[in-house]
TIRO-2110 file (N, C-alpha, C; in Angstrom, 1 decimal):
// TIRO-2110
2.6, 11.3, -8.7, N, 1, A
1.3, 10.6, -8.4, CA, 1, A
0.7, 9.7, -9.4, C, 1, A
-0.2, 8.7, -9.1, N, 2, A
-0.4, 7.3, -9.6, CA, 2, A
-0.3, 7.6, -10.8, C, 2, A
0.0, 6.3, -11.9, N, 3, A
0.1, 6.5, -13.0, CA, 3, A
-1.1, 6.2, -13.5, C, 3, A
-2.0, 6.2, -12.8, N, 4, A
-3.4, 5.5, -13.5, CA, 4, A
-4.5, 5.8, -12.7, C, 4, A
-5.6, 6.8, -12.8, N, 5, A
-7.1, 6.8, -12.1, CA, 5, A
-8.2, 6.1, -12.2, C, 5, A
-9.0, 5.7, -11.8, N, 6, A
-9.1, 5.9, -10.0, CA, 6, A
-7.4, 4.5, -9.9, C, 6, A
-7.5, 5.3, -8.5, N, 7, A
-6.9, 4.6, -7.6, CA, 7, A
-7.5, 4.4, -6.3, C, 7, A
-6.9, 2.8, -5.6, N, 8, A
-8.0, 2.4, -4.8, CA, 8, A
-6.8, 2.3, -3.4, C, 8, A
-7.7, 3.2, -2.0, N, 9, A
-6.9, 3.2, -0.7, CA, 9, A
-7.9, 2.2, 0.0, C, 9, A
-6.7, 2.0, 1.4, N, 10, A
-7.7, 1.2, 2.3, CA, 10, A
-7.3, 2.0, 3.4, C, 10, A
-7.9, 2.9, 4.4, N, 11, A
-7.2, 3.9, 5.1, CA, 11, A
-7.6, 3.5, 6.6, C, 11, A
-6.9, 3.2, 7.4, N, 12, A
-7.7, 2.2, 8.9, CA, 12, A
-7.8, 3.0, 10.0, C, 12, A
-7.3, 4.5, 9.9, N, 13, A
-8.3, 5.4, 11.4, CA, 13, A
-7.2, 7.1, 10.3, C, 13, A
-7.6, 8.4, 11.3, N, 14, A
-8.2, 9.8, 11.2, CA, 14, A
-6.8, 9.7, 10.8, C, 14, A
-5.6, 9.2, 11.4, N, 15, A
-4.1, 9.6, 10.5, CA, 15, A
-4.1, 9.5, 9.5, C, 15, A
-4.2, 8.0, 9.5, N, 16, A
-3.7, 7.8, 8.1, CA, 16, A
-5.4, 8.8, 7.0, C, 16, A
-6.0, 8.9, 7.2, N, 17, A
-7.4, 9.5, 5.8, CA, 17, A
-6.2, 10.9, 6.4, C, 17, A
-5.8, 11.6, 7.2, N, 18, A
-4.9, 13.3, 6.5, CA, 18, A
-3.9, 12.4, 5.9, C, 18, A
-3.0, 11.8, 6.7, N, 19, A
-1.7, 11.9, 5.3, CA, 19, A
-2.3, 11.4, 3.8, C, 19, A
-3.0, 10.8, 3.6, N, 20, A
-4.0, 10.4, 2.2, CA, 20, A
-4.2, 11.8, 1.9, C, 20, A
-5.0, 12.4, 2.6, N, 21, A
-5.0, 13.9, 1.9, CA, 21, A
-4.1, 14.8, 2.1, C, 21, A
-2.8, 14.8, 2.7, N, 22, A
-1.3, 15.5, 2.1, CA, 22, A
-1.2, 15.2, 0.6, C, 22, A
-0.7, 13.4, 0.9, N, 23, A
-0.6, 13.0, -1.0, CA, 23, A
-0.9, 13.3, -1.8, C, 23, A
-2.4, 13.3, -1.7, N, 24, A
-3.4, 13.8, -3.2, CA, 24, A
-3.0, 15.9, -3.0, C, 24, A
-2.8, 16.1, -2.3, N, 25, A
-2.5, 17.5, -2.0, CA, 25, A
-1.6, 18.3, -3.3, C, 25, A
-0.6, 17.1, -3.3, N, 26, A
0.6, 17.1, -4.3, CA, 26, A
0.4, 16.7, -5.6, C, 26, A
-1.0, 16.6, -6.2, N, 27, A
-1.4, 16.2, -7.1, CA, 27, A
-1.9, 17.4, -7.7, C, 27, A
-2.3, 18.0, -7.4, N, 28, A
-3.2, 19.1, -7.8, CA, 28, A
-2.2, 20.9, -7.6, C, 28, A
-3.3, 21.7, -8.4, N, 29, A
-2.8, 23.0, -8.9, CA, 29, A
-3.7, 24.0, -8.6, C, 29, A
-3.6, 25.4, -8.7, N, 30, A
-4.7, 26.1, -8.9, CA, 30, A
-5.5, 26.0, -9.8, C, 30, A
-6.8, 26.1, -9.7, N, 31, A
-7.9, 25.6, -11.3, CA, 31, A
-8.5, 24.8, -10.7, C, 31, A
-7.9, 23.0, -9.6, N, 32, A
-8.2, 22.3, -9.9, CA, 32, A
-9.5, 22.4, -8.2, C, 32, A
-11.0, 21.4, -9.2, N, 33, A
-12.1, 21.5, -8.4, CA, 33, A
-11.9, 19.9, -7.7, C, 33, A
-12.0, 19.4, -6.6, N, 34, A
-11.8, 18.0, -6.0, CA, 34, A
-13.5, 17.9, -4.7, C, 34, A
-14.2, 16.9, -5.3, N, 35, A
-15.1, 16.8, -4.7, CA, 35, A
-15.1, 16.0, -3.8, C, 35, A
-15.5, 15.7, -2.7, N, 36, A
-15.6, 14.4, -1.5, CA, 36, A
-17.3, 14.2, -1.2, C, 36, A
-16.6, 13.0, -1.7, N, 37, A
-18.1, 12.4, -1.1, CA, 37, A
-18.5, 11.0, -0.5, C, 37, A
-19.4, 11.1, 0.2, N, 38, A
-19.5, 9.8, 0.9, CA, 38, A
-20.6, 9.9, 2.2, C, 38, A
-20.8, 8.6, 2.5, N, 39, A
-22.4, 9.1, 3.8, CA, 39, A
-21.7, 9.5, 5.4, C, 39, A
-22.4, 10.4, 5.6, N, 40, A
-22.0, 11.4, 6.8, CA, 40, A
-21.0, 10.3, 7.9, C, 40, A
-20.3, 11.2, 8.4, N, 41, A
-19.1, 10.4, 9.6, CA, 41, A
-18.1, 9.8, 8.7, C, 41, A
-18.1, 9.7, 7.2, N, 42, A
-17.0, 8.7, 6.5, CA, 42, A
-15.7, 9.3, 6.7, C, 42, A
-15.0, 10.6, 6.7, N, 43, A
-13.9, 11.7, 7.1, CA, 43, A
-13.8, 12.3, 6.4, C, 43, A
-14.3, 12.6, 5.2, N, 44, A
-14.3, 14.1, 4.3, CA, 44, A
-13.7, 15.4, 5.6, C, 44, A
-14.2, 16.0, 5.9, N, 45, A
-13.2, 16.6, 6.7, CA, 45, A
-11.8, 16.5, 7.1, C, 45, A
-12.3, 15.1, 7.9, N, 46, A
-10.9, 14.6, 8.3, CA, 46, A
-9.7, 14.7, 6.9, C, 46, A
-10.5, 14.2, 6.0, N, 47, A
-9.6, 13.9, 4.4, CA, 47, A
-8.6, 15.3, 4.2, C, 47, A
-10.2, 16.6, 3.9, N, 48, A
-9.6, 17.7, 4.1, CA, 48, A
-8.7, 18.8, 4.7, C, 48, A
-8.7, 18.3, 6.1, N, 49, A
-7.8, 18.6, 7.2, CA, 49, A
-6.0, 18.4, 6.4, C, 49, A
-6.1, 16.8, 6.2, N, 50, A
-4.9, 16.5, 5.7, CA, 50, A
-4.7, 17.1, 4.3, C, 50, A
-5.4, 17.5, 3.0, N, 51, A
-5.4, 18.5, 2.4, CA, 51, A
-4.7, 19.6, 2.5, C, 51, A
-5.2, 19.8, 3.4, N, 52, A
-5.4, 21.3, 3.8, CA, 52, A
-4.0, 21.7, 4.0, C, 52, A
-3.4, 20.8, 5.2, N, 53, A
-1.6, 20.9, 5.3, CA, 53, A
-0.8, 20.4, 4.3, C, 53, A
-1.3, 19.8, 3.5, N, 54, A
-0.7, 18.9, 1.8, CA, 54, A
-0.6, 20.8, 1.5, C, 54, A
-1.3, 21.4, 1.1, N, 55, A
-1.3, 22.1, 0.2, CA, 55, A
-0.8, 23.2, 1.3, C, 55, A
-0.5, 23.7, 2.0, N, 56, A
-0.3, 24.5, 3.2, CA, 56, A
-0.3, 25.6, 3.4, C, 56, A
-2.1, 25.8, 3.6, N, 57, A
-2.3, 26.4, 3.7, CA, 57, A
-3.4, 27.3, 5.3, C, 57, A
-4.1, 28.3, 5.6, N, 58, A
-3.8, 28.5, 6.8, CA, 58, A
-5.2, 28.2, 7.6, C, 58, A
-5.1, 27.7, 8.2, N, 59, A
-6.4, 26.8, 9.6, CA, 59, A
-6.7, 27.6, 10.4, C, 59, A
-7.6, 26.8, 11.3, N, 60, A
-7.8, 25.6, 11.2, CA, 60, A
-9.2, 25.3, 10.1, C, 60, A
-8.8, 24.2, 9.8, N, 61, A
-9.8, 23.6, 9.0, CA, 61, A
-11.6, 22.8, 9.8, C, 61, A
-11.9, 23.2, 9.4, N, 62, A
-13.3, 22.4, 10.1, CA, 62, A
-14.5, 22.4, 8.7, C, 62, A
-15.8, 21.8, 9.1, N, 63, A
-16.6, 21.5, 8.2, CA, 63, A
-17.6, 22.8, 7.8, C, 63, A
-17.4, 23.4, 7.1, N, 64, A
-18.0, 24.7, 6.8, CA, 64, A
-19.4, 24.4, 6.0, C, 64, A
-20.0, 23.4, 7.2, N, 65, A
-21.7, 22.7, 6.6, CA, 65, A
-22.5, 24.2, 7.3, C, 65, A
-22.1, 25.0, 8.1, N, 66, A
-23.2, 26.3, 8.1, CA, 66, A
-23.1, 27.2, 7.5, C, 66, A
-21.2, 27.6, 7.5, N, 67, A
-21.0, 29.0, 6.7, CA, 67, A
-20.9, 28.7, 4.9, C, 67, A
-21.4, 27.4, 4.8, N, 68, A
-21.6, 26.6, 3.4, CA, 68, A
-20.0, 27.3, 2.5, C, 68, A
-18.5, 27.9, 2.9, N, 69, A
-17.6, 27.9, 1.9, CA, 69, A
-16.8, 29.2, 2.9, C, 69, A
-15.4, 28.4, 3.1, N, 70, A
-14.5, 29.2, 3.9, CA, 70, A
-13.1, 29.2, 2.9, C, 70, A
-12.6, 30.5, 2.8, N, 71, A
-11.3, 30.2, 2.4, CA, 71, A
-10.4, 30.3, 2.7, C, 71, A
-9.2, 29.8, 2.5, N, 72, A
-7.8, 29.6, 2.9, CA, 72, A
-7.0, 30.1, 2.6, C, 72, A
-5.9, 30.7, 2.9, N, 73, A
-4.5, 31.5, 1.9, CA, 73, A
-3.4, 30.4, 2.1, C, 73, A
-3.0, 30.4, 1.6, N, 74, A
-1.5, 30.3, 1.1, CA, 74, A
-0.3, 30.7, 2.0, C, 74, A
-0.2, 29.7, 2.9, N, 75, A
1.3, 30.3, 3.7, CA, 75, A
2.9, 30.4, 3.0, C, 75, A
2.6, 29.8, 1.5, N, 76, A
3.5, 28.7, 1.1, CA, 76, A
3.6, 29.5, -0.4, C, 76, A
3.2, 30.6, -0.6, N, 77, A
3.2, 31.0, -2.2, CA, 77, A
2.3, 30.0, -3.1, C, 77, A
1.6, 28.7, -2.8, N, 78, A
0.9, 28.1, -3.9, CA, 78, A
-0.8, 28.2, -4.2, C, 78, A
-1.3, 27.8, -4.2, N, 79, A
-3.0, 28.3, -4.5, CA, 79, A
-3.3, 27.9, -3.0, C, 79, A
-4.8, 28.8, -2.8, N, 80, A
-5.1, 29.2, -1.5, CA, 80, A
-6.7, 28.0, -1.9, C, 80, A
-7.0, 27.4, -1.0, N, 81, A
-8.1, 26.5, -0.4, CA, 81, A
-9.5, 27.1, 0.1, C, 81, A
-10.2, 26.7, -1.6, N, 82, A
-12.1, 26.9, -0.9, CA, 82, A
-12.3, 25.8, -0.3, C, 82, A
-13.1, 25.4, 0.4, N, 83, A
-13.2, 24.7, 1.5, CA, 83, A
-14.9, 24.6, 0.8, C, 83, A
-15.3, 24.1, 0.4, N, 84, A
-17.1, 24.2, 0.6, CA, 84, A
-18.3, 23.4, 0.9, C, 84, A
-18.8, 23.1, 2.0, N, 85, A
-19.9, 22.0, 1.8, CA, 85, A
-21.3, 22.1, 1.5, C, 85, A
-21.4, 21.7, 0.2, N, 86, A
-22.5, 21.6, -0.7, CA, 86, A
-24.3, 20.9, 0.2, C, 86, A
-23.9, 20.5, 1.6, N, 87, A
-24.6, 19.8, 2.3, CA, 87, A
-26.3, 20.4, 2.0, C, 87, A
-26.0, 21.7, 2.6, N, 88, A
-27.5, 22.4, 3.0, CA, 88, A
-28.0, 22.7, 1.5, C, 88, A
-27.1, 23.0, 1.0, N, 89, A
-27.7, 23.5, -0.7, CA, 89, A
-28.4, 23.1, -1.5, C, 89, A
-28.7, 24.0, -2.0, N, 90, A
-30.5, 23.3, -2.4, CA, 90, A
-30.3, 22.5, -4.3, C, 90, A
-29.0, 23.0, -4.5, N, 91, A
-29.2, 22.8, -5.7, CA, 91, A
-27.6, 23.1, -6.6, C, 91, A
-27.8, 23.0, -7.7, N, 92, A
-26.8, 23.5, -8.6, CA, 92, A
-26.4, 25.0, -8.8, C, 92, A
-28.1, 25.4, -9.1, N, 93, A
-28.2, 27.3, -9.6, CA, 93, A
-27.9, 28.0, -7.7, C, 93, A
-27.9, 27.2, -6.8, N, 94, A
-28.0, 27.9, -5.5, CA, 94, A
-26.2, 28.2, -5.0, C, 94, A
-25.2, 26.5, -5.6, N, 95, A
-24.1, 26.4, -5.9, CA, 95, A
-23.6, 27.4, -6.4, C, 95, A
-24.1, 27.4, -7.9, N, 96, A
-23.5, 28.3, -8.9, CA, 96, A
-23.4, 29.7, -8.4, C, 96, A
-24.6, 30.6, -7.2, N, 97, A
-24.5, 31.8, -6.7, CA, 97, A
-23.5, 31.9, -5.9, C, 97, A
-22.5, 30.9, -5.2, N, 98, A
-21.7, 31.1, -4.8, CA, 98, A
-20.8, 31.5, -5.1, C, 98, A
-20.3, 32.2, -6.6, N, 99, A
-19.6, 32.7, -7.0, CA, 99, A
-17.9, 32.2, -7.1, C, 99, A
-17.8, 30.9, -6.4, N, 100, A
-16.8, 29.9, -6.6, CA, 100, A
-15.5, 30.0, -7.9, C, 100, A
-16.0, 30.5, -9.2, N, 101, A
-15.5, 30.3, -10.1, CA, 101, A
-14.5, 31.4, -10.3, C, 101, A
-15.2, 33.0, -10.0, N, 102, A
-14.5, 33.7, -9.3, CA, 102, A
-13.2, 33.6, -9.4, C, 102, A
-12.4, 33.0, -8.6, N, 103, A
-11.5, 32.9, -7.3, CA, 103, A
-10.7, 31.2, -8.1, C, 103, A
-11.3, 30.8, -9.2, N, 104, A
-10.9, 29.2, -9.3, CA, 104, A
-9.7, 29.4, -9.9, C, 104, A
-9.1, 29.9, -10.5, N, 105, A
-8.0, 30.0, -11.2, CA, 105, A
-6.5, 30.6, -10.5, C, 105, A
-6.8, 31.2, -9.1, N, 106, A
-5.8, 30.6, -7.5, CA, 106, A
-5.9, 30.4, -6.5, C, 106, A
-7.0, 29.4, -7.1, N, 107, A
-7.4, 28.4, -5.2, CA, 107, A
-7.8, 27.1, -6.1, C, 107, A
-7.8, 25.5, -5.1, N, 108, A
-8.4, 24.8, -5.4, CA, 108, A
-9.5, 25.1, -5.0, C, 108, A
-10.4, 24.3, -5.1, N, 109, A
-11.6, 24.4, -4.3, CA, 109, A
-12.2, 22.9, -3.8, C, 109, A
-12.1, 22.8, -3.0, N, 110, A
-12.5, 21.1, -2.4, CA, 110, A
-14.0, 21.6, -1.5, C, 110, A
-14.5, 20.2, -2.8, N, 111, A
-16.3, 20.5, -2.0, CA, 111, A
-17.4, 19.2, -1.5, C, 111, A
-17.1, 19.2, -0.4, N, 112, A
-17.6, 18.4, 0.1, CA, 112, A
-19.9, 18.0, -0.2, C, 112, A
-19.8, 17.1, -0.6, N, 113, A
-21.3, 16.9, -0.5, CA, 113, A
-21.1, 17.7, -1.9, C, 113, A
-20.1, 17.1, -3.3, N, 114, A
-20.6, 17.9, -3.9, CA, 114, A
-21.1, 16.9, -5.3, C, 114, A
-21.2, 15.8, -5.2, N, 115, A
-21.3, 14.8, -6.1, CA, 115, A
-23.0, 15.9, -7.2, C, 115, A
-23.5, 16.2, -6.9, N, 116, A
-24.8, 16.6, -7.8, CA, 116, A
-24.2, 18.2, -8.4, C, 116, A
-23.5, 18.8, -7.8, N, 117, A
-23.5, 20.0, -8.1, CA, 117, A
-21.6, 20.5, -8.8, C, 117, A
-20.9, 20.5, -8.3, N, 118, A
-20.0, 20.4, -8.5, CA, 118, A
-19.2, 20.4, -10.2, C, 118, A
-20.1, 19.5, -11.0, N, 119, A
-19.3, 19.8, -12.8, CA, 119, A
-20.5, 20.9, -12.8, C, 119, A
-21.1, 21.7, -12.4, N, 120, A
-21.4, 23.2, -12.8, CA, 120, A
-19.8, 24.0, -13.0, C, 120, A
-19.2, 23.9, -11.9, N, 121, A
-17.8, 24.8, -11.8, CA, 121, A
-17.1, 24.5, -12.8, C, 121, A
-17.0, 22.7, -13.1, N, 122, A
-15.6, 22.5, -13.9, CA, 122, A
-16.1, 20.9, -14.2, C, 122, A
-15.7, 21.0, -15.4, N, 123, A
-16.0, 19.4, -16.2, CA, 123, A
-14.9, 18.7, -16.0, C, 123, A
-14.0, 19.3, -15.6, N, 124, A
-12.2, 18.9, -15.1, CA, 124, A
-12.6, 18.2, -13.2, C, 124, A
-12.4, 17.7, -12.9, N, 125, A
-12.7, 17.5, -11.3, CA, 125, A
-11.6, 15.8, -11.0, C, 125, A
-11.4, 16.2, -9.8, N, 126, A
-11.2, 15.1, -9.1, CA, 126, A
-12.2, 14.5, -8.0, C, 126, A
-12.3, 13.2, -7.9, N, 127, A
-14.0, 12.6, -7.0, CA, 127, A
-12.7, 11.7, -5.9, C, 127, A
-13.0, 11.9, -4.6, N, 128, A
-12.9, 11.5, -3.7, CA, 128, A
-13.5, 10.7, -3.0, C, 128, A
-13.8, 9.7, -3.3, N, 129, A
-15.4, 8.9, -2.5, CA, 129, A
-15.0, 8.2, -1.5, C, 129, A
-14.8, 8.2, -0.3, N, 130, A
-14.9, 7.6, 1.0, CA, 130, A
-16.6, 6.7, 1.3, C, 130, A
-15.9, 5.4, 2.2, N, 131, A
-16.9, 4.6, 2.0, CA, 131, A
-16.5, 4.0, 4.0, C, 131, A
-17.3, 3.7, 4.6, N, 132, A
-16.8, 2.5, 5.4, CA, 132, A
-17.2, 1.7, 5.4, C, 132, A
-16.0, 0.7, 6.2, N, 133, A
-15.8, -0.8, 5.6, CA, 133, A
-17.4, -1.5, 6.0, C, 133, A
-17.9, -2.5, 5.3, N, 134, A
-18.3, -3.4, 6.2, CA, 134, A
-18.6, -3.5, 8.0, C, 134, A
-17.1, -4.0, 7.8, N, 135, A
-17.0, -4.8, 9.4, CA, 135, A
-17.2, -4.0, 10.5, C, 135, A
-17.2, -2.5, 10.2, N, 136, A
-17.2, -1.6, 11.2, CA, 136, A
-18.0, -1.1, 11.5, C, 136, A
-18.6, -1.9, 13.2, N, 137, A
-19.4, -1.7, 14.0, CA, 137, A
-19.6, -0.2, 14.5, C, 137, A
-19.0, 0.5, 14.9, N, 138, A
-18.7, 1.8, 15.5, CA, 138, A
-18.0, 2.8, 15.8, C, 138, A
-17.7, 3.6, 15.4, N, 139, A
-17.3, 4.8, 15.7, CA, 139, A
-16.9, 5.8, 16.4, C, 139, A
-16.2, 6.3, 16.5, N, 140, A
-15.6, 7.0, 17.8, CA, 140, A
-17.0, 8.4, 17.2, C, 140, A
-17.1, 9.5, 18.7, N, 141, A
-18.1, 10.5, 18.7, CA, 141, A
-17.9, 11.4, 17.4, C, 141, A
-16.5, 11.4, 17.2, N, 142, A
-16.3, 12.0, 15.6, CA, 142, A
-16.6, 11.5, 14.7, C, 142, A
-16.4, 10.1, 14.6, N, 143, A
-17.1, 9.7, 13.3, CA, 143, A
-15.1, 9.5, 12.3, C, 143, A
-14.6, 9.8, 13.2, N, 144, A
-13.0, 9.6, 12.5, CA, 144, A
-12.5, 8.8, 12.2, C, 144, A
-12.6, 7.7, 13.3, N, 145, A
-12.0, 6.4, 13.3, CA, 145, A
-12.6, 5.2, 12.8, C, 145, A
-11.8, 4.3, 12.6, N, 146, A
-12.6, 2.7, 11.8, CA, 146, A
-11.7, 3.0, 10.3, C, 146, A
-11.5, 1.5, 9.7, N, 147, A
-11.2, 1.1, 8.1, CA, 147, A
-12.6, 2.2, 7.6, C, 147, A
-11.2, 2.6, 6.7, N, 148, A
-12.3, 3.5, 5.3, CA, 148, A
-12.0, 2.8, 4.0, C, 148, A
-12.6, 2.4, 3.3, N, 149, A
-12.2, 2.5, 1.9, CA, 149, A
-12.4, 3.7, 0.7, C, 149, A
-11.2, 4.0, 0.1, N, 150, A
-10.9, 5.5, -1.0, CA, 150, A
-11.0, 5.0, -1.7, C, 150, A
-11.6, 5.9, -3.1, N, 151, A
-11.5, 5.6, -4.5, CA, 151, A
-11.2, 7.2, -4.6, C, 151, A
-10.0, 7.0, -5.7, N, 152, A
-9.5, 9.1, -6.4, CA, 152, A
-10.0, 8.4, -7.6, C, 152, A
-11.0, 9.4, -8.2, N, 153, A
-10.8, 9.0, -9.9, CA, 153, A
-10.8, 10.8, -11.0, C, 153, A
-10.5, 10.6, -11.7, N, 154, A
-10.2, 12.4, -12.3, CA, 154, A
-11.2, 12.2, -13.2, C, 154, A
-11.7, 13.4, -13.5, N, 155, A
-12.9, 13.0, -14.9, CA, 155, A
-12.3, 14.4, -15.6, C, 155, A
-12.3, 14.2, -16.7, N, 156, A
-12.5, 15.6, -17.9, CA, 156, A
-10.8, 15.4, -18.5, C, 156, A
-10.5, 16.2, -18.9, N, 157, A
-9.5, 16.2, -20.2, CA, 157, A
-8.1, 16.7, -18.7, C, 157, A
-8.1, 17.7, -17.9, N, 158, A
-7.1, 18.0, -16.8, CA, 158, A
-7.1, 16.5, -16.9, C, 158, A
-7.3, 15.5, -15.9, N, 159, A
-7.0, 14.2, -15.5, CA, 159, A
-6.6, 12.9, -16.2, C, 159, A
-7.3, 12.8, -17.6, N, 160, A
-6.7, 12.0, -18.5, CA, 160, A
-5.5, 12.2, -18.9, C, 160, A
-5.3, 14.0, -19.6, N, 161, A
-4.0, 13.9, -20.4, CA, 161, A
-2.6, 14.6, -19.2, C, 161, A
-2.8, 13.7, -17.7, N, 162, A
-1.8, 14.5, -16.9, CA, 162, A
-1.2, 13.3, -16.6, C, 162, A
-1.6, 12.2, -17.0, N, 163, A
-1.3, 10.6, -16.7, CA, 163, A
-0.7, 10.1, -17.7, C, 163, A
END
């Protein structure tokens, strides 16, 4: 793990975004909460695909926008992945109603669009913020191609004391 957070990355394409997800997966353990933020089409789900690969969980990893949350059990005796998309949720109360804290001690929870709700799950969280480059004029149909800036920052004692 980087010896200091936040850490900034430049990611050139979807493969590099997945590779960054694989890397960050080595930083987490069961009980961790990861918040993915950034505009629509920034690459949050692409990053989550790499993260899931790094955790060694069963896939496929797709955007959980319409199902809200998907659980992916470990294939390697590690923590499960709970992949959540909070985009359609009306707020923290609806997020809390998902009951994600019940399995948190055995899982890593990744919340796309979780900026305003994931702090109800844990004061300790890793925030991955993805921005498109201002120089990027076009994206592929899936929004996965093109340069991105990614900032990974830790909040709470889990991330400040582990460094």
